[in-house]
BABA-844254 format. One record per residue (C-alpha): residue number from 1; chain; x, y, z. Coordinates in pm, 1 decimal, m for minus. Each point is the difference from the previous one (the first is absolute). Last residue first. Layout:
// residues N
num/chaine/x/y/z
NUM/A/X/Y/Z
...
//
This chain:
// residues 644
num/chaine/x/y/z
644/A/6187.5/11713.5/13901.1
643/A/88.7/m396.6/104.1
642/A/m264.9/m70.2/m273.4
641/A/170.2/130.6/m280.9
640/A/324.5/m52.9/79.4
639/A/m122.4/m405.5/2.4
638/A/m157.2/74.5/m383.2
637/A/301.1/133.8/m92.8
636/A/242.9/m295.6/112.2
635/A/m221.6/m210.5/m124.9
634/A/4.9/166.3/m367.8
633/A/315.5/m17.2/21.9
632/A/37.7/m340.8/62.1
631/A/m217.1/m78.2/m301.8
630/A/208.1/215.2/m247.1
629/A/346.4/m195.8/123.0
628/A/m243.6/m290.7/m64.4
627/A/m118.1/41.9/m338.0
626/A/387.2/154.8/m99.0
625/A/159.9/m344.4/93.2
624/A/m282.0/m165.3/m237.2
623/A/m207.3/m313.7/229.1
622/A/m297.2/187.4/m33.9
621/A/m38.9/m22.4/m386.8
620/A/189.4/276.6/m214.8
619/A/m262.2/177.8/m228.7
618/A/m307.4/m82.5/244.6
617/A/149.8/m14.1/296.7
616/A/226.5/328.6/m41.6
615/A/m282.6/175.2/m110.3
614/A/m238.4/m59.1/271.5
613/A/372.4/81.2/209.4
612/A/20.8/284.8/m162.1
611/A/m383.6/171.4/2.2
610/A/25.0/m81.2/390.5
609/A/305.4/158.2/64.5
608/A/m140.1/312.9/m160.1
607/A/m353.0/m27.6/198.2
606/A/242.2/m28.4/298.9
605/A/249.8/299.4/m98.8
604/A/m312.6/288.2/m51.2
603/A/m175.9/m22.7/279.0
602/A/320.5/m89.9/178.6
601/A/131.9/391.9/m60.7
600/A/324.1/m42.8/291.1
599/A/206.5/115.4/m250.9
598/A/258.2/m311.5/6.3
597/A/m392.9/m151.2/m105.9
596/A/m25.4/241.8/m239.0
595/A/326.4/m130.6/m151.6
594/A/m46.0/m378.4/102.0
593/A/m333.0/42.9/m231.0
592/A/231.8/194.8/m301.8
591/A/279.9/m310.1/m18.4
590/A/m284.0/m277.9/13.1
589/A/m210.1/153.5/m255.3
588/A/337.1/37.2/m195.1
587/A/108.6/m353.4/57.6
586/A/m352.5/m67.9/m152.9
585/A/101.1/225.4/m279.5
584/A/340.7/m187.8/m38.0
583/A/m148.1/m349.8/0.9
582/A/m232.9/57.2/m297.8
581/A/m353.7/m28.7/88.4
580/A/m132.9/395.8/m52.3
579/A/136.5/70.3/m335.4
578/A/360.6/26.7/m70.1
577/A/0.4/354.9/m159.7
576/A/m310.0/167.9/131.2
575/A/25.9/m200.7/337.6
574/A/328.8/51.6/51.1
573/A/19.7/403.9/m103.2
572/A/m273.6/1.9/253.9
571/A/194.1/m180.2/295.6
570/A/329.7/162.2/m47.3
569/A/m163.4/370.7/1.4
568/A/m206.4/m93.1/323.5
567/A/373.7/m131.1/120.4
566/A/118.8/308.3/m99.5
565/A/m239.3/217.6/131.8
564/A/16.6/m211.9/332.4
563/A/400.7/28.1/78.1
562/A/85.2/390.1/m75.2
561/A/m222.5/84.9/267.9
560/A/32.5/m322.9/205.2
559/A/359.8/98.3/72.5
558/A/113.5/m181.8/279.1
557/A/330.7/m112.7/m118.1
556/A/m143.5/m405.6/m86.8
555/A/m312.6/196.7/m172.0
554/A/231.6/209.6/m203.8
553/A/184.7/m298.6/m127.1
552/A/m298.5/m177.0/m97.5
551/A/m130.0/253.0/m201.8
550/A/360.7/7.0/m178.2
549/A/m84.2/m396.8/m21.1
548/A/m300.9/m31.2/m204.7
547/A/63.1/300.5/m205.8
546/A/286.1/m207.1/m90.8
545/A/m212.5/m264.8/m2.7
544/A/m233.2/169.1/m300.6
543/A/315.9/46.7/m146.3
542/A/135.6/m314.8/m58.4
541/A/m387.6/m127.0/m112.0
540/A/54.1/304.0/m289.7
539/A/m236.8/245.6/26.8
538/A/134.9/363.2/m8.9
537/A/303.3/m123.4/m240.9
536/A/289.2/m219.6/m12.1
535/A/272.2/217.1/m54.1
534/A/m82.2/359.5/181.6
533/A/m263.0/m176.7/239.5
532/A/252.7/m266.8/89.7
531/A/261.5/286.0/38.1
530/A/m233.1/213.9/256.1
529/A/m115.7/m282.4/202.3
528/A/356.2/m195.1/17.5
527/A/102.0/357.9/118.1
526/A/m229.6/44.9/270.3
525/A/33.4/m341.3/135.1
524/A/412.2/95.0/m17.9
523/A/m150.4/357.2/204.7
522/A/m192.7/m195.2/226.4
521/A/279.6/m290.5/89.3
520/A/281.3/211.2/118.6
519/A/m163.5/214.6/253.7
518/A/m241.5/m289.6/91.6
517/A/260.8/m204.3/108.8
516/A/m163.7/m199.1/251.1
515/A/204.4/m314.4/m181.3
514/A/m324.2/m146.6/m149.4
513/A/m39.6/336.9/m155.9
512/A/410.0/6.6/m84.2
511/A/m105.2/m350.4/m173.9
510/A/m309.9/137.1/m225.0
509/A/172.6/287.9/m87.9
508/A/307.8/m227.2/m128.3
507/A/m294.3/m211.5/m212.4
506/A/m114.1/310.9/m99.5
505/A/308.0/124.0/m203.7
504/A/53.6/m410.5/m83.4
503/A/m301.9/m19.4/m174.7
502/A/62.8/333.1/m173.3
501/A/339.1/m151.2/m131.4
500/A/m200.6/m319.3/m129.9
499/A/m239.0/269.1/m165.4
498/A/314.1/107.3/m181.0
497/A/6.7/416.5/61.2
496/A/335.8/2.5/163.6
495/A/200.9/m155.9/m252.0
494/A/11.2/m420.4/m28.8
493/A/350.0/m52.4/74.1
492/A/123.8/326.3/206.8
491/A/m381.6/39.0/157.8
490/A/6.4/m363.9/m10.8
489/A/301.1/m4.6/222.6
488/A/m76.4/236.3/261.7
487/A/m319.6/m117.1/56.5
486/A/116.4/m335.9/87.0
485/A/287.7/72.6/180.3
484/A/m237.8/224.8/211.7
483/A/m247.2/m280.8/25.3
482/A/294.8/m214.8/135.3
481/A/142.7/217.2/252.0
480/A/m365.8/67.4/141.6
479/A/m71.2/m397.0/21.2
478/A/311.3/m90.3/236.9
477/A/m74.3/258.8/276.5
476/A/m388.2/m51.0/m78.7
475/A/29.3/m346.4/142.4
474/A/m397.1/m28.1/62.9
473/A/m9.5/m314.9/m160.9
472/A/m249.1/186.2/m293.9
471/A/268.4/209.7/m31.1
470/A/286.6/m289.0/m72.5
469/A/m249.1/m168.5/m208.3
468/A/m17.6/370.2/m189.4
467/A/322.3/30.9/m24.5
466/A/63.0/m329.6/m175.1
465/A/m274.4/81.5/m270.0
464/A/165.4/313.9/m33.6
463/A/370.8/m145.6/m88.0
462/A/m196.4/m317.5/m182.6
461/A/m187.2/270.1/m218.4
460/A/346.6/220.6/m87.7
459/A/151.4/m363.3/m88.6
458/A/m271.5/m61.1/m235.6
457/A/52.2/386.5/m134.8
456/A/367.9/m139.2/m88.5
455/A/200.6/249.2/163.3
454/A/206.4/m221.4/244.4
453/A/58.9/m221.0/m262.4
452/A/m196.1/m323.6/m177.5
451/A/170.0/m330.0/159.3
450/A/147.8/101.0/259.2
449/A/m224.1/285.7/153.5
448/A/m262.0/m209.1/m99.3
447/A/135.0/m286.9/226.0
446/A/112.1/219.2/312.3
445/A/m405.3/188.8/m64.9
444/A/m192.5/m335.9/5.5
443/A/222.7/m179.6/285.8
442/A/m77.5/292.7/219.7
441/A/m376.3/0.2/m105.4
440/A/m30.9/m371.9/66.3
439/A/197.7/68.4/399.3
438/A/m268.4/222.9/56.9
437/A/m314.5/m183.9/m114.4
436/A/57.0/m301.0/177.9
435/A/27.9/175.9/318.4
434/A/m167.0/264.3/m94.2
433/A/m358.0/m259.0/27.0
432/A/m270.6/272.9/23.4
431/A/m174.5/m163.3/m258.0
430/A/72.4/330.0/m251.4
429/A/397.1/m63.3/72.2
428/A/m25.8/m346.9/m156.4
427/A/m201.5/83.4/m239.2
426/A/268.3/273.1/m76.3
425/A/297.7/m275.4/22.4
424/A/m227.0/m193.1/m245.5
423/A/m37.2/241.1/m237.2
422/A/408.9/116.4/20.9
421/A/141.7/m341.7/m0.4
420/A/m259.3/m27.8/m323.0
419/A/190.8/304.5/m166.1
418/A/349.2/m168.3/41.4
417/A/m158.0/m249.4/m148.1
416/A/m146.8/190.2/m259.8
415/A/345.9/194.9/m60.9
414/A/156.3/m338.8/m51.8
413/A/328.2/m89.7/222.3
412/A/m154.4/m292.2/201.3
411/A/m80.4/m166.3/m293.6
410/A/m270.1/m19.2/m296.4
409/A/m199.0/m323.5/39.3
408/A/119.1/m108.4/319.6
407/A/28.7/358.6/193.7
406/A/m321.8/108.4/m200.1
405/A/m191.8/m319.6/127.5
404/A/78.5/43.6/370.1
403/A/m50.8/353.6/0.8
402/A/m326.7/m23.8/m210.9
401/A/m109.6/m295.3/265.9
400/A/95.0/215.9/306.2
399/A/m210.0/298.5/m166.7
398/A/m292.1/m243.4/m32.7
397/A/6.4/m132.9/375.3
396/A/39.5/333.5/154.7
395/A/m351.3/138.5/m223.2
394/A/m184.3/m253.8/106.9
393/A/23.0/1.8/344.7
392/A/44.3/424.6/m13.4
391/A/m322.9/61.8/m144.3
390/A/m31.7/350.8/82.6
389/A/m149.2/98.0/m356.8
388/A/371.2/166.6/m126.4
387/A/155.4/m320.4/134.3
386/A/m230.4/m226.2/m200.4
385/A/83.4/220.8/m299.2
384/A/370.7/m50.1/58.2
383/A/m24.4/m380.5/2.9
382/A/m205.8/26.3/m325.9
381/A/243.0/231.0/m131.9
380/A/306.6/m227.1/102.7
379/A/m181.8/m334.4/m129.9
378/A/m60.0/183.1/m333.4
377/A/348.9/126.2/m41.1
376/A/165.2/m377.4/51.9
375/A/m280.2/m74.8/m310.4
374/A/144.6/230.1/m244.7
373/A/341.0/m112.6/135.4
372/A/m88.1/m365.0/m155.8
371/A/58.5/m208.1/320.6
370/A/m349.0/m160.9/26.6
369/A/m119.1/m63.9/m357.9
368/A/m45.8/274.6/m273.3
367/A/m324.6/m105.2/m138.2
366/A/m172.3/m199.7/283.4
365/A/197.2/235.1/290.4
364/A/m49.8/322.2/m155.8
363/A/m369.9/m80.5/m1.4
362/A/m30.0/m69.2/330.9
361/A/244.4/270.1/113.3
360/A/m210.9/268.3/m236.7
359/A/m330.6/m127.0/130.0
358/A/127.2/50.7/383.0
357/A/88.2/336.9/m61.8
356/A/m378.8/71.6/m227.8
355/A/m135.7/m146.4/328.5
354/A/221.2/235.8/248.1
353/A/m52.7/300.1/m194.8
352/A/m384.2/m8.1/m52.3
351/A/m105.8/31.2/398.6
350/A/372.2/148.8/68.0
349/A/m147.0/371.7/m110.7
348/A/205.7/219.0/146.8
347/A/48.2/146.5/m356.0
346/A/348.4/m83.3/49.6
345/A/m94.7/m368.8/11.5
344/A/m224.4/48.4/m271.3
343/A/272.3/155.4/m210.7
342/A/210.3/m305.0/93.1
341/A/m258.5/m257.1/m83.2
340/A/m54.5/190.5/m371.3
339/A/380.5/m88.1/m68.4
338/A/32.6/m341.3/138.9
337/A/m274.4/m73.8/m259.2
336/A/172.2/181.3/m230.9
335/A/305.2/m180.8/20.8
334/A/m201.0/m335.7/m11.8
333/A/m133.2/114.4/m381.3
332/A/357.8/94.1/m85.0
331/A/56.1/m338.4/91.9
330/A/m226.6/m136.9/m236.9
329/A/m269.4/m222.8/183.0
328/A/m301.0/188.3/m66.8
327/A/56.5/6.5/m329.5
326/A/206.9/251.6/m204.7
325/A/m287.0/258.4/m173.8
324/A/m300.1/m55.8/233.1
323/A/200.1/m18.3/312.8
322/A/239.8/253.1/m108.7
321/A/m253.7/202.9/m56.2
320/A/m210.4/m48.0/334.7
319/A/288.8/45.1/242.6
318/A/130.5/335.4/m216.6
317/A/m380.4/146.6/29.5
316/A/19.8/m126.2/392.9
315/A/360.5/176.6/56.3
314/A/m148.3/370.4/m223.1
313/A/m334.2/m21.7/228.9
312/A/216.9/m28.2/336.4
311/A/297.5/240.8/m110.9
310/A/m199.1/354.1/m104.0
309/A/m164.6/m22.0/364.6
308/A/288.2/m125.5/165.2
307/A/142.2/319.9/m58.2
306/A/295.9/m113.0/266.2
305/A/277.4/123.7/m165.3
304/A/144.3/m381.7/m32.9
303/A/m348.9/m118.1/m81.7
302/A/m13.4/276.9/m298.6
301/A/335.6/m183.3/m132.4
300/A/m140.2/m296.3/49.8
299/A/m292.8/42.7/m219.0
298/A/234.2/197.7/m272.5
297/A/229.2/m393.9/m10.3
296/A/m301.2/m188.5/m23.3
295/A/m157.2/194.1/m256.0
294/A/355.7/m16.6/m189.4
293/A/50.1/m355.5/83.0
292/A/m349.9/m50.6/m172.5
291/A/132.9/185.8/m335.3
290/A/295.9/m211.3/4.2
289/A/m202.1/m290.6/m21.3
288/A/m174.0/107.9/m317.6
287/A/m369.4/73.7/65.5
286/A/m21.7/337.7/m38.2
285/A/178.2/9.0/m281.3
284/A/352.9/45.5/m116.6
283/A/97.2/330.1/m139.6
282/A/m332.5/213.6/132.2
281/A/m56.6/m207.0/292.9
280/A/379.4/m16.1/92.3
279/A/53.2/396.7/m61.3
278/A/m227.5/40.2/257.7
277/A/62.4/m208.7/267.8
276/A/385.8/158.2/m32.8
275/A/m82.5/336.0/m4.1
274/A/m251.8/m54.5/318.9
273/A/310.0/m208.9/150.4
272/A/189.0/309.1/m81.7
271/A/m232.6/247.1/149.2
270/A/m5.5/m215.9/295.7
269/A/359.8/m59.2/81.8
268/A/103.9/392.6/m3.9
267/A/m255.1/134.7/269.5
266/A/49.8/m337.7/164.9
265/A/386.3/63.1/59.0
264/A/38.5/m242.3/329.2
263/A/316.6/m133.5/m201.2
262/A/m111.8/m348.5/m45.5
261/A/m322.0/213.7/m219.5
260/A/273.6/184.0/m153.5
259/A/183.8/m321.6/m80.0
258/A/m372.3/m130.8/m128.6
257/A/m49.0/263.2/m215.6
256/A/298.9/m30.0/m190.9
255/A/m70.6/m365.9/m82.4
254/A/m300.7/71.4/m133.2
253/A/125.1/266.2/m229.2
252/A/228.4/m248.9/m41.2
251/A/m237.8/m265.3/m105.0
250/A/m134.2/214.1/m248.9
249/A/296.6/100.3/m192.8
248/A/69.5/m385.4/m54.2
247/A/m378.6/m6.8/m128.7
246/A/72.6/263.9/m224.0
245/A/m252.5/257.1/5.6
244/A/244.0/285.3/62.6
243/A/238.9/m50.7/m265.2
242/A/303.4/m275.1/m36.5
241/A/260.0/236.6/4.8
240/A/m43.1/316.8/165.9
239/A/m262.7/m130.5/235.7
238/A/167.8/m283.2/56.3
237/A/311.8/201.9/72.8
236/A/m241.8/274.8/294.0
235/A/m104.2/m349.4/150.4
234/A/306.0/m194.7/18.1
233/A/196.7/328.7/93.9
232/A/m316.4/88.2/310.0
231/A/108.9/m398.0/128.4
230/A/310.2/79.4/24.4
229/A/m55.5/270.3/181.5
228/A/m229.4/m123.6/233.6
227/A/196.1/m331.5/112.7
226/A/353.8/196.6/60.3
225/A/m173.3/203.4/294.0
224/A/m234.7/m267.8/51.8
223/A/209.2/m248.9/122.5
222/A/m234.9/m182.3/195.4
221/A/176.7/m340.4/m110.2
220/A/m304.3/m115.6/m215.1
219/A/41.8/361.3/m173.3
218/A/295.4/m36.6/m18.0
217/A/m61.5/m339.1/m250.3
216/A/m266.9/196.2/m157.2
215/A/207.4/267.6/m110.7
214/A/244.9/m282.9/m156.6
213/A/m305.6/m173.9/m157.9
212/A/m82.4/374.3/m178.3
211/A/361.7/68.5/m95.3
210/A/23.4/m374.8/m170.4
209/A/m408.8/53.2/m149.9
208/A/177.2/314.3/m191.4
207/A/323.9/m214.3/m65.4
206/A/m214.6/m275.0/m167.4
205/A/m189.8/277.4/m198.2
204/A/309.0/124.2/m133.1
203/A/28.0/400.1/62.7
202/A/331.0/m15.5/206.1
201/A/208.9/m212.2/m245.9
200/A/35.4/m347.0/m87.9
199/A/293.6/m96.2/96.9
198/A/113.5/265.2/297.5
197/A/m306.1/41.9/76.5
196/A/m115.3/m326.7/34.7
195/A/348.2/m91.0/154.5
194/A/m53.6/259.7/276.2
193/A/m380.9/m90.3/81.0
192/A/143.5/m385.0/14.1
191/A/249.5/99.5/296.5
190/A/m212.6/255.6/190.2
189/A/m284.0/m296.8/m39.2
188/A/201.7/m282.2/178.6
187/A/142.2/238.7/288.4
186/A/m335.4/51.5/42.8
185/A/m105.8/m344.2/1.8
184/A/300.2/m138.1/271.5
183/A/m98.2/330.4/228.9
182/A/m407.2/m125.0/m7.9
181/A/41.8/m322.5/60.5
180/A/m375.1/21.9/113.6
179/A/m90.1/m338.6/m198.3
178/A/m197.6/198.0/m259.2
177/A/302.6/239.0/m38.7
176/A/206.6/m285.2/m89.4
175/A/m228.8/m182.1/m214.0
174/A/m78.1/330.5/m152.6
173/A/402.2/46.3/m37.5
172/A/27.2/m320.1/m187.8
171/A/m195.9/132.1/m254.8
170/A/183.0/308.5/m22.9
169/A/377.3/m174.6/31.8
168/A/m72.7/m220.2/m329.0
167/A/m174.2/267.4/m185.7
166/A/335.4/184.7/70.3
165/A/229.7/m303.6/m69.2
164/A/m141.2/m28.8/m357.9
163/A/91.6/348.5/m72.5
162/A/378.7/m34.0/136.0
161/A/68.1/m313.8/m115.6
160/A/m102.4/156.8/m359.4
159/A/218.5/336.0/128.5
158/A/259.2/m257.2/4.3
157/A/103.7/m58.4/316.1
156/A/343.9/m102.0/98.9
155/A/101.9/109.0/375.8
154/A/m378.3/46.9/88.3
153/A/m61.6/m436.3/m84.9
152/A/123.5/m81.8/303.3
151/A/m207.0/138.1/267.8
150/A/m329.9/21.0/m236.0
149/A/65.4/m415.9/m42.5
148/A/98.3/m48.5/363.1
147/A/m301.6/227.1/137.2
146/A/m230.8/m183.7/m239.9
145/A/97.1/m315.6/110.8
144/A/m53.8/30.3/355.2
143/A/m338.0/113.6/m64.7
142/A/m113.6/m318.0/m209.2
141/A/m54.7/m187.6/316.9
140/A/m194.5/294.3/178.3
139/A/m251.2/m42.6/m341.6
138/A/m31.3/m336.3/13.8
137/A/m100.5/m32.3/410.3
136/A/m251.0/322.4/m67.1
135/A/m209.8/m151.7/m295.9
134/A/m237.9/m173.9/263.5
133/A/m30.2/370.7/109.9
132/A/m161.4/132.7/m294.2
131/A/62.9/368.4/m61.9
130/A/354.5/m76.7/m176.7
129/A/m244.5/m111.7/m256.5
128/A/304.9/m271.5/m203.2
127/A/215.7/138.8/m235.5
126/A/345.5/m16.0/167.3
125/A/82.4/m348.7/m205.5
124/A/m8.2/207.9/m299.9
123/A/191.4/254.3/117.0
122/A/259.4/m214.9/173.0
121/A/m12.0/m179.3/m373.1
120/A/51.1/320.6/m211.7
119/A/266.5/95.3/270.5
118/A/228.2/m284.3/m61.0
117/A/m46.6/m8.0/m376.1
116/A/114.9/334.0/m11.7
115/A/313.0/m115.4/207.4
114/A/39.7/m301.2/m199.7
113/A/5.6/189.7/m295.7
112/A/270.9/303.5/98.0
111/A/220.9/m303.6/137.9
110/A/m12.9/m163.0/m358.6
109/A/55.3/319.8/m187.3
108/A/355.4/71.5/211.1
107/A/43.9/m410.1/m90.0
106/A/64.4/m211.6/264.7
105/A/1.1/m348.6/m96.7
104/A/229.0/25.6/m271.7
103/A/232.6/142.0/241.9
102/A/240.5/200.6/m158.0
101/A/m223.1/318.2/m13.4
100/A/m74.3/m40.1/347.5
99/A/m289.9/168.5/180.3
98/A/m67.7/m26.2/371.7
97/A/m277.7/m121.9/102.2
96/A/45.3/m340.3/m30.1
95/A/291.8/m1.7/206.3
94/A/m166.4/225.4/267.3
93/A/m338.1/m262.9/41.0
92/A/339.2/m321.9/20.5
91/A/179.9/227.2/261.8
90/A/m359.7/69.1/165.4
89/A/m83.4/m407.5/m34.3
88/A/m341.3/m45.3/m132.8
87/A/m326.7/m155.8/275.3
86/A/m258.5/m140.5/m183.2
85/A/m347.2/1.5/128.8
84/A/m131.2/m376.7/m115.2
83/A/m297.6/50.7/376.9
82/A/136.1/m308.5/139.4
81/A/278.3/m159.6/m179.7
80/A/170.9/357.7/m23.1
79/A/213.6/m27.7/m269.7
78/A/389.9/85.2/m21.9
77/A/181.0/204.0/m237.6
76/A/340.7/m41.0/m243.7
75/A/37.7/m325.9/183.4
74/A/13.2/m176.9/m354.0
73/A/m299.4/m209.7/41.8
72/A/m159.8/346.8/161.6
71/A/38.7/121.0/m358.6
70/A/m142.0/m306.9/m150.0
69/A/m334.3/51.5/189.3
68/A/m17.1/340.7/m51.3
67/A/0.2/m89.6/m409.4
66/A/m243.7/m319.1/67.6
65/A/m222.0/228.0/186.6
64/A/m15.1/290.2/m273.6
63/A/m60.1/m259.5/m303.5
62/A/m287.2/m88.1/201.5
61/A/m134.6/322.4/62.3
60/A/53.8/101.9/m400.4
59/A/231.6/187.6/m159.3
58/A/m112.2/407.5/m115.6
57/A/219.0/150.7/266.1
56/A/76.8/m247.2/191.2
55/A/19.2/194.2/342.6
54/A/m404.9/m30.9/72.2
53/A/98.7/m293.5/181.0
52/A/200.1/174.8/218.7
51/A/m198.1/163.2/208.8
50/A/m270.6/m231.3/80.6
49/A/267.1/m223.5/71.4
48/A/104.1/242.6/255.8
47/A/316.8/147.3/32.1
46/A/97.9/m99.7/384.8
45/A/367.4/131.0/m1.4
44/A/195.5/195.8/m195.2
43/A/m160.2/325.4/m41.7
42/A/m91.3/24.9/m359.9
41/A/210.3/92.4/m332.0
40/A/188.5/m264.5/m19.7
39/A/m295.9/m206.7/m44.5
38/A/m4.4/157.0/m304.1
37/A/387.7/m121.2/m137.7
36/A/m100.6/m327.8/176.3
35/A/m323.4/4.1/m246.3
34/A/194.1/46.5/m288.6
33/A/276.2/m203.7/54.7
32/A/m244.7/m351.0/57.3
31/A/m219.0/79.8/m320.5
30/A/284.7/m26.6/m265.5
29/A/m29.6/m338.3/m26.8
28/A/255.4/m260.4/m193.4
27/A/312.1/224.5/117.8
26/A/m107.4/m66.1/357.8
25/A/337.1/m121.6/83.0
24/A/173.3/282.3/m76.1
23/A/m236.1/161.5/239.7
22/A/172.6/m182.8/258.4
21/A/375.6/91.7/m126.6
20/A/m122.6/363.8/m28.0
19/A/m130.2/25.0/357.8
18/A/266.3/m204.2/165.7
17/A/288.3/226.3/m148.1
16/A/m236.8/252.7/148.9
15/A/m46.6/m98.0/319.0
14/A/413.7/m49.8/4.2
13/A/26.5/370.6/m52.7
12/A/m277.1/86.5/214.0
11/A/185.4/m163.7/258.5
10/A/320.7/162.8/m107.2
9/A/m163.7/338.0/23.9
8/A/m63.1/m50.6/350.1
7/A/300.4/m127.6/140.1
6/A/157.3/298.7/m137.0
5/A/m244.6/182.9/158.5
4/A/24.1/m178.9/292.7
3/A/377.1/40.4/37.3
2/A/12.5/357.8/m112.4
1/A/m230.5/27.7/343.8
//
């Protein structure tokens, strides 16, 4: 090791001598030396031309190109003839970064200037819109140089360096977040926030923006325990420093609402969304893009709360206003089309949802291109709508296309790609093709655990999905332990009252019912119903589902005295809340009919089955799986009445 160290230092001394002699030869032009000192702060390989031509610090591009050529002629760097990217030997870089008062080419001030130039050039080169997929290859070629610049600056960074690089890290982190590279983004944002606080102070607007950005990254990573306190801090500080009506303060109100919504706490989210909308209307005006975003966000919160009566008119208003203010082709308008379609799908109105999803997809392909992430979202959403309509012949090819395109555009490990694996698996499961579904669910869970971690909400969704597939396959020996794991983890990560946790309580209960263990199933169904009434309210669609599920468990236990009143309550509430034609209402009609049939009351059962069948045919079509189930139930009931 001693000899290796000596040899390394000897090599550096040799490079230093060559450096000195070479730059002496450029006495007529200081530009090559300035360039080499700046290049020393980047990664040694593949420094792209679009980056190094920004290093001239006022010199024109032809002069920079000539200087790079002279450095290559003296073997101080090499140039890729195809790409014009340059590579600088690591030892040359190490020498060029090291100040030496005795070397006229490495004066301390010159080294500092080079570091500043390198940072500024990289910041300029990363000014492209990170949301535009055509810029992604450029961004990816820059990332190694951001890493190198930051790591090599830490030891001797001035306050000026720290601030300049904090801006660079913030900008780069936005790209990393969009790419799903959450650990890298969070590390950058933590460092940027530390530097902003140190140099600019806690109350500087850019520091407050950095707090907000770090909170958003934690939210994307599913770590709401860290995200919410940071959002709360950003909001408190912005109110104090900037005032309640500053646009940045209103951004913080909106973002905190979003975090509470992610946490399932709509009781806190909705008032904050209302506050953000009111503030933006007053401060920015009704037609400001941020105001239109707030209308969409409040509508989305109402949709999550199951209050489609408030959600749909707001989504319709947002779309109308976006079209008027921004135009039909603005990306925010296309988001509004998609959002309204989603609300119609939640309302069971696929006749309105599917054409809107088709319109959103067509317009996004035309405006944004086939490979834009928003376009791929539209492919996925249209597929999901077809699945809801029971049209798996159209849904599955679209889910396959979404997965193929996301793998190609975003990469195998992007969170949206992992979602597509789950969605395709779910479509195969709905089609009864468990031979394709289960391996995909297993792959999705493995990848989510590796990429996102065991506790990310998307990972917990994958655990639940795999359990459900095993249950569909009749393998309750694998399904029940996974449901238990999902419930335990959701209670720990999300809390007892998060809607996803309540889904897990319901799912475990259903698995026990499938296993014939009603002694464990019924108390869990009762718990799910009690908790949903308390957390979501009596009229939330998931609460209505719980009423149906508990009634079904009582029916399975032969307790029709408890089952039938619950089925009647579920149907009454579904008709009132969702409307007569909602698919969940039609399920309730079928369930009540089946309970009457079990009680031997075919006089009430058959008309209800007929009503359910007519509704399914009208709303869902003759070929929908639900229509076929109801048809079979009606036939069995009629045959039963004939045999009496």
